[in-house]
C-alpha positions as CSV (number, residue, x, y, z in Angstrom):
1,M,-41.1,-98.4,-9.1
2,N,-42.9,-96.1,-11.5
3,K,-45.1,-98.4,-13.6
4,E,-45.7,-95.7,-16.2
5,W,-42.0,-95.3,-16.9
6,D,-41.5,-99.0,-16.8
7,S,-43.9,-99.5,-19.6
8,K,-42.6,-96.5,-21.7
9,L,-39.0,-97.7,-21.4
10,Q,-39.8,-101.3,-22.2
11,T,-41.8,-100.2,-25.2
12,K,-39.0,-98.0,-26.5
13,I,-36.4,-100.8,-26.0
14,D,-38.6,-103.4,-27.7
15,G,-39.3,-101.0,-30.6
16,K,-35.7,-100.8,-31.7
17,T,-34.7,-102.5,-34.9
18,K,-33.8,-105.9,-33.4
19,P,-35.6,-109.0,-32.3
20,P,-36.9,-108.5,-28.7
21,G,-34.3,-109.3,-26.1
22,S,-31.5,-109.8,-28.7
23,L,-29.2,-107.3,-26.9
24,G,-29.4,-109.5,-23.9
25,E,-28.4,-108.0,-20.5
26,L,-27.7,-104.6,-22.2
27,E,-31.4,-104.1,-22.6
28,G,-32.0,-104.6,-18.9
29,L,-29.1,-102.2,-18.1
30,A,-30.7,-99.6,-20.4
31,W,-34.0,-100.1,-18.7
32,K,-32.5,-99.7,-15.2
33,I,-30.6,-96.5,-16.2
34,G,-33.8,-95.0,-17.6
35,M,-35.7,-95.9,-14.5
36,I,-33.1,-94.4,-12.2
37,Q,-33.2,-91.1,-14.1
38,G,-36.9,-91.2,-15.0
39,A,-36.0,-90.5,-18.6
40,L,-36.5,-92.0,-22.0
41,E,-33.2,-90.4,-23.2
42,P,-31.0,-90.8,-20.1
43,Q,-27.5,-89.2,-20.0
44,L,-24.3,-90.2,-18.2
45,K,-22.6,-87.1,-16.8
46,N,-19.2,-86.6,-15.1
47,P,-18.6,-90.2,-13.7
48,T,-16.7,-90.1,-10.4
49,M,-14.9,-92.8,-8.5
50,L,-14.6,-92.5,-4.7
51,V,-11.9,-94.8,-3.2
52,F,-12.2,-95.1,0.6
53,A,-9.1,-96.2,2.5
54,G,-8.8,-97.5,6.1
55,D,-6.8,-99.8,8.2
56,H,-8.0,-102.7,10.4
57,G,-6.7,-103.8,13.7
58,I,-7.4,-107.5,12.9
59,T,-4.4,-107.5,10.6
60,C,-2.1,-108.1,13.6
61,E,-3.6,-111.6,13.8
62,G,-2.1,-112.7,10.5
63,V,-5.3,-112.7,8.4
64,S,-3.4,-111.1,5.5
65,P,-0.1,-111.9,3.9
66,Y,0.6,-108.2,3.7
67,P,1.2,-105.9,6.7
68,S,-1.1,-103.0,7.4
69,E,1.6,-100.5,6.2
70,V,0.6,-101.5,2.6
71,T,-2.7,-99.5,3.0
72,A,-0.8,-96.2,3.3
73,Q,1.7,-97.3,0.6
74,M,-1.1,-98.0,-1.8
75,V,-2.7,-94.6,-1.0
76,M,0.5,-93.0,-2.0
77,N,0.5,-95.0,-5.2
78,F,-3.0,-93.7,-5.9
79,L,-1.8,-90.1,-5.3
80,S,1.1,-90.6,-7.6
81,G,-1.1,-91.9,-10.4
82,G,0.5,-95.4,-10.6
83,A,-2.3,-97.8,-9.5
84,A,-4.7,-99.8,-11.7
85,I,-7.6,-97.5,-10.7
86,N,-5.6,-94.5,-11.9
87,V,-5.0,-96.1,-15.2
88,F,-8.7,-97.1,-15.7
89,C,-10.0,-93.7,-14.5
90,R,-7.8,-91.9,-17.0
91,Q,-8.9,-94.3,-19.8
92,H,-12.6,-93.8,-19.1
93,D,-12.6,-90.1,-18.1
94,F,-13.5,-90.7,-14.4
95,D,-12.8,-88.1,-11.8
96,L,-11.0,-89.8,-8.9
97,K,-11.0,-88.9,-5.2
98,V,-9.1,-90.9,-2.6
99,I,-10.6,-90.6,0.8
100,D,-8.6,-91.3,4.0
101,A,-11.3,-92.7,6.1
102,G,-9.0,-94.1,8.7
103,V,-5.5,-95.1,7.5
104,A,-2.9,-95.7,10.2
105,S,-0.6,-93.1,8.7
106,D,-0.9,-89.4,7.9
107,F,-0.5,-87.8,4.5
108,E,0.5,-84.5,3.2
109,A,-2.1,-82.5,1.3
110,H,-2.7,-83.6,-2.3
111,P,-5.3,-82.6,-4.9
112,L,-6.6,-86.2,-5.1
113,L,-6.7,-86.8,-1.4
114,V,-9.6,-86.1,0.9
115,N,-8.8,-86.1,4.6
116,A,-11.9,-87.6,6.3
117,K,-9.9,-89.6,8.9
118,I,-11.9,-91.0,11.8
119,G,-9.0,-92.6,13.5
120,H,-5.7,-94.4,12.8
121,G,-7.3,-97.8,12.0
122,T,-10.0,-99.7,13.8
123,A,-9.4,-101.8,16.9
124,N,-8.6,-105.5,16.8
125,F,-12.1,-107.1,16.9
126,L,-10.6,-110.3,18.4
127,E,-10.0,-108.1,21.5
128,S,-12.9,-105.6,21.4
129,K,-15.4,-104.1,19.0
130,A,-13.8,-102.6,16.0
131,M,-15.4,-99.3,16.9
132,N,-18.3,-98.0,19.0
133,K,-21.8,-97.2,17.7
134,E,-21.1,-93.5,17.9
135,V,-18.2,-93.8,15.6
136,V,-20.2,-95.9,13.2
137,Q,-22.8,-93.1,13.0
138,Q,-20.0,-90.5,12.6
139,C,-18.6,-92.5,9.6
140,I,-22.0,-92.8,8.0
141,E,-22.7,-89.1,8.3
142,R,-19.3,-88.2,7.0
143,G,-19.8,-90.5,4.0
144,K,-23.1,-88.8,3.3
145,S,-21.4,-85.4,3.3
146,L,-18.6,-86.5,1.1
147,A,-21.0,-87.9,-1.5
148,E,-22.9,-84.7,-1.5
149,T,-19.9,-82.4,-1.8
150,L,-17.0,-84.1,-3.6
151,P,-18.4,-84.9,-7.1
152,D,-19.2,-82.2,-9.6
153,P,-22.8,-81.2,-9.0
154,S,-23.7,-82.6,-12.4
155,C,-22.3,-86.0,-11.7
156,N,-25.0,-88.7,-12.0
157,V,-22.7,-91.8,-12.0
158,I,-20.7,-92.6,-8.9
159,G,-18.4,-95.6,-8.3
160,F,-17.3,-97.0,-5.0
161,G,-13.9,-98.5,-4.4
162,E,-11.8,-99.2,-1.4
163,M,-8.3,-100.0,0.0
164,G,-7.6,-101.5,3.3
165,I,-5.5,-104.5,4.3
166,G,-7.7,-106.7,6.4
167,N,-11.0,-105.5,5.0
168,T,-11.9,-108.9,3.4
169,S,-12.0,-110.2,7.0
170,S,-14.4,-107.5,8.1
171,S,-16.5,-108.0,5.1
172,A,-16.7,-111.8,5.5
173,L,-18.0,-111.4,9.1
174,I,-20.5,-108.7,8.1
175,M,-21.7,-110.9,5.2
176,H,-22.0,-114.0,7.5
177,R,-23.9,-112.2,10.2
178,L,-26.4,-110.4,8.0
179,T,-27.1,-113.2,5.5
180,G,-26.7,-116.3,7.6
181,I,-24.5,-117.8,5.0
182,P,-21.9,-120.1,6.7
183,L,-18.7,-118.3,7.5
184,E,-16.6,-120.8,5.5
185,S,-18.4,-119.7,2.3
186,C,-17.7,-116.0,3.1
187,V,-14.0,-116.2,3.9
188,G,-11.6,-116.1,0.9
189,R,-7.9,-115.6,0.3
190,G,-8.0,-111.8,0.3
191,T,-4.7,-110.5,-1.0
192,G,-3.4,-114.0,-1.7
193,L,-3.3,-116.3,1.3
194,D,-2.1,-119.9,0.8
195,D,-4.0,-122.8,2.2
196,Q,-2.4,-122.6,5.6
197,G,-3.0,-118.9,5.8
198,L,-6.6,-119.3,4.7
199,S,-7.2,-121.9,7.4
200,K,-5.7,-119.5,10.0
201,K,-7.8,-116.6,8.8
202,L,-11.0,-118.7,9.1
203,S,-10.0,-119.8,12.6
204,V,-9.4,-116.2,13.7
205,L,-12.7,-115.1,12.2
206,Q,-14.6,-117.9,13.8
207,Q,-13.3,-116.8,17.2
208,A,-14.3,-113.2,16.5
209,S,-17.8,-114.3,15.5
210,E,-18.2,-116.1,18.8
211,I,-16.9,-113.2,20.8
212,H,-19.4,-110.9,19.2
213,N,-22.3,-113.3,18.8
214,G,-24.7,-110.7,20.2
215,A,-24.2,-108.3,17.3
216,Q,-27.2,-108.8,15.0
217,D,-28.5,-105.5,13.4
218,A,-26.5,-103.5,10.9
219,I,-25.2,-100.9,13.4
220,E,-24.1,-103.6,15.9
221,V,-22.5,-105.6,13.1
222,L,-20.6,-102.6,11.8
223,S,-19.5,-101.7,15.3
224,A,-18.3,-105.2,16.0
225,F,-16.5,-106.0,12.7
226,G,-16.5,-103.0,10.4
227,G,-13.9,-100.7,9.0
228,F,-14.0,-96.9,8.8
229,E,-13.9,-97.1,5.0
230,I,-16.8,-99.7,4.9
231,A,-19.0,-97.6,7.2
232,M,-18.2,-94.4,5.3
233,M,-19.1,-96.1,2.0
234,C,-22.5,-96.9,3.5
235,G,-23.2,-93.2,4.1
236,A,-22.0,-92.2,0.6
237,M,-24.2,-94.9,-1.0
238,M,-27.3,-93.7,0.9
239,A,-26.7,-90.1,-0.1
240,S,-25.9,-90.9,-3.7
241,S,-29.0,-93.0,-4.2
242,R,-31.2,-90.2,-2.6
243,M,-29.6,-87.8,-5.1
244,G,-30.8,-90.0,-8.0
245,R,-27.3,-91.2,-9.1
246,I,-26.4,-94.5,-10.7
247,L,-24.2,-96.4,-8.2
248,L,-21.5,-98.6,-9.6
249,I,-20.8,-101.3,-7.1
250,D,-17.3,-102.8,-7.4
251,G,-16.3,-106.1,-5.8
252,F,-16.7,-108.0,-2.5
253,I,-16.0,-105.1,-0.1
254,A,-18.2,-102.6,-1.9
255,S,-21.0,-105.2,-2.2
256,T,-20.8,-105.8,1.5
257,A,-21.1,-102.1,2.1
258,L,-24.2,-102.2,-0.2
259,L,-25.6,-105.1,1.9
260,L,-25.3,-102.9,5.0
261,T,-26.7,-99.9,3.2
262,R,-29.8,-101.9,2.2
263,E,-30.5,-102.5,5.9
264,F,-30.6,-98.7,6.5
265,F,-32.1,-97.6,3.1
266,P,-33.7,-100.4,1.0
267,E,-34.3,-98.1,-1.9
268,V,-30.5,-98.1,-2.6
269,M,-31.0,-101.4,-4.5
270,D,-33.0,-99.5,-7.2
271,H,-29.9,-97.4,-8.0
272,A,-27.2,-100.1,-7.7
273,V,-25.4,-101.6,-10.8
274,F,-23.3,-104.6,-9.8
275,T,-20.3,-104.3,-12.1
276,H,-18.5,-107.6,-11.7
277,V,-18.2,-110.9,-9.9
278,S,-15.0,-110.9,-7.8
279,G,-12.7,-113.8,-7.5
280,E,-13.0,-113.5,-3.7
281,R,-14.9,-116.5,-2.4
282,G,-17.7,-114.7,-0.7
283,H,-18.7,-112.4,-3.5
284,R,-20.7,-114.8,-5.7
285,P,-22.9,-116.2,-2.9
286,L,-23.4,-112.6,-1.7
287,L,-24.7,-111.5,-5.1
288,E,-26.9,-114.6,-5.1
289,H,-28.3,-113.6,-1.7
290,L,-29.0,-110.1,-3.0
291,K,-30.6,-111.7,-6.1
292,V,-28.6,-109.6,-8.6
293,E,-26.6,-110.3,-11.7
294,A,-23.2,-108.6,-12.3
295,L,-22.2,-107.3,-15.7
296,L,-18.7,-108.8,-15.8
297,D,-17.0,-112.0,-14.6
298,L,-13.3,-111.5,-15.1
299,N,-12.0,-113.1,-11.9
300,L,-10.9,-109.7,-10.6
301,R,-10.1,-109.3,-6.9
302,L,-8.0,-106.2,-6.7
303,G,-10.6,-103.8,-5.3
304,E,-9.9,-100.1,-5.7
305,G,-13.0,-99.7,-7.8
306,T,-11.3,-101.3,-10.8
307,G,-14.2,-103.5,-11.8
308,A,-16.7,-100.6,-11.6
309,V,-14.7,-98.5,-14.0
310,L,-14.0,-101.4,-16.4
311,A,-17.8,-102.0,-16.6
312,Y,-18.6,-98.4,-17.3
313,P,-18.4,-98.7,-21.2
314,L,-21.3,-101.1,-21.0
315,L,-23.4,-98.3,-19.5
316,V,-22.3,-96.0,-22.3
317,S,-23.4,-98.6,-24.9
318,A,-26.7,-99.2,-23.1
319,V,-27.5,-95.5,-23.2
320,G,-26.2,-95.2,-26.7
321,F,-28.5,-97.8,-28.2
322,L,-31.5,-96.5,-26.2
323,N,-30.9,-93.0,-27.4
324,Q,-29.5,-93.5,-31.0
325,M,-30.7,-96.8,-32.4
326,A,-33.5,-96.5,-34.9
327,S,-37.0,-97.8,-34.2
328,F,-38.9,-100.1,-36.6
329,E,-41.1,-97.1,-37.3
330,S,-38.4,-94.5,-37.9
331,A,-36.3,-96.9,-40.1
332,G,-39.2,-98.1,-42.1
333,V,-38.4,-101.7,-41.1
334,S,-41.2,-104.2,-40.7
335,D,-41.8,-105.4,-37.2
336,R,-42.9,-109.0,-36.5
337,S,-46.4,-107.8,-36.1
338,D,-46.3,-106.3,-39.6
339,A,-45.5,-109.5,-41.3
């Protein structure tokens, strides 16, 4: 952290025509954006949303009420412009790229689609590792390359979303293994399991955790339980933070990818803005473990990057007040120290 910029930004924020701290968390957000950019007048340019899609072999064990075919069907919905993320990206002027990291179906070429397929879904981690370590590294490197080449070169705000039936199961196990939080607190209803389905999901994941109890570090954990889309997000997060971008972290899956990325590149936390608290059970304790506060709490649990785009106007407002709001001095208003 640059202490000089820290002091300059805080002085500027405190000097605005308002009681100190009266804009609440918006002040902290403005400070973080300024620190990321190393600027007293930060700018938000060409925000881009990357949605990574991949299938998971564990879905054949009944951990989701939806079949794995829904992953491909939702990718087609993204490409046709009909999903929630399409609506919100249009509303807030985000560029959108849909990345096939490892969907179990193939797609025809489309302007929104990026073919980065590693395989047709991961293996069933109840029977073997989801992928080997070499594939994990391949995913990470491909994610780095995509973050460097897909957005407009001037893009300095990048969002991370995902689509993959079964990926809450992968994320729950990754979270459990890297944080030590009990698995029961990490496993949620995903796309809408009832009580019986949730109980079965937890049982399956407990078995998988025991099978792969030797997986401890981030690469091993990704190899045992991960998804192609989760691993690829890690690489994209690393590259984007190194490029000085603001990272908009969506819900449970994206936050789990961030948890993994922190293991590889701790500096990523300085660039991450956690946009909302998901309704998925594991997300709130994960944010508490990371010691971060999210901007919104709307009980969202859709994924796709929807929460990240919905929170973006708060960044616009934070930058707006920092750059445009009068200071006590410029407005001729008496500060408390002048009384």
